[in-house]
C-alpha positions in Angstrom: 46.1 -47.6 -0.1 48.5 -50.3 -1.1 51.9 -49.0 -2.3 53.9 -52.2 -2.9 54.0 -55.1 -5.3 51.4 -57.9 -5.0 52.5 -61.2 -3.6 52.0 -62.9 -7.0 54.3 -60.4 -8.6 56.9 -60.8 -6.0 56.9 -64.6 -6.4 57.1 -64.3 -10.2 60.2 -62.2 -10.0 62.1 -65.3 -9.0 61.2 -67.0 -12.3 64.2 -67.4 -14.6 62.7 -65.8 -17.7 65.7 -66.6 -19.9 65.3 -70.3 -19.2 61.6 -70.1 -19.8 62.0 -68.3 -23.1 64.7 -70.8 -24.1 62.4 -73.7 -23.5 59.5 -72.0 -25.4 61.9 -71.4 -28.3 63.2 -75.0 -28.3 59.6 -76.4 -28.4 58.3 -73.7 -30.8 55.7 -72.7 -28.3 55.0 -69.3 -29.8 54.2 -70.8 -33.3 51.1 -69.2 -34.7 50.3 -67.3 -31.5 48.5 -64.1 -32.0 47.5 -62.6 -28.6 48.0 -64.9 -25.6 51.7 -65.6 -25.3 53.2 -68.6 -23.6 54.4 -66.4 -20.7 50.9 -65.0 -20.3 49.5 -68.5 -20.2 52.1 -69.6 -17.7 51.2 -66.7 -15.4 47.5 -67.5 -15.6 48.2 -71.2 -14.8 50.6 -70.2 -11.9 48.0 -67.8 -10.5 45.3 -70.6 -10.7 47.6 -73.1 -9.0 48.6 -70.7 -6.2 45.0 -69.6 -5.5 43.6 -73.2 -5.5 41.4 -72.7 -8.6 39.7 -75.9 -9.8 38.8 -75.0 -13.4 39.5 -72.5 -16.1 36.2 -70.8 -15.4 37.4 -70.1 -11.8 40.3 -68.1 -13.1 
């Protein structure tokens, strides 16, 4: 059984979250967001990019 972090999780630890949140706040990215935050959307898009997905349906 696996007892460590996934590779995607290890890569995302290098993401400067303070800078990301500052950019989202500057562009009002969370305006009228109910469930799927900008960070969640970024993680989904990063996962799709790293795993060579070709469409949203592939994710």
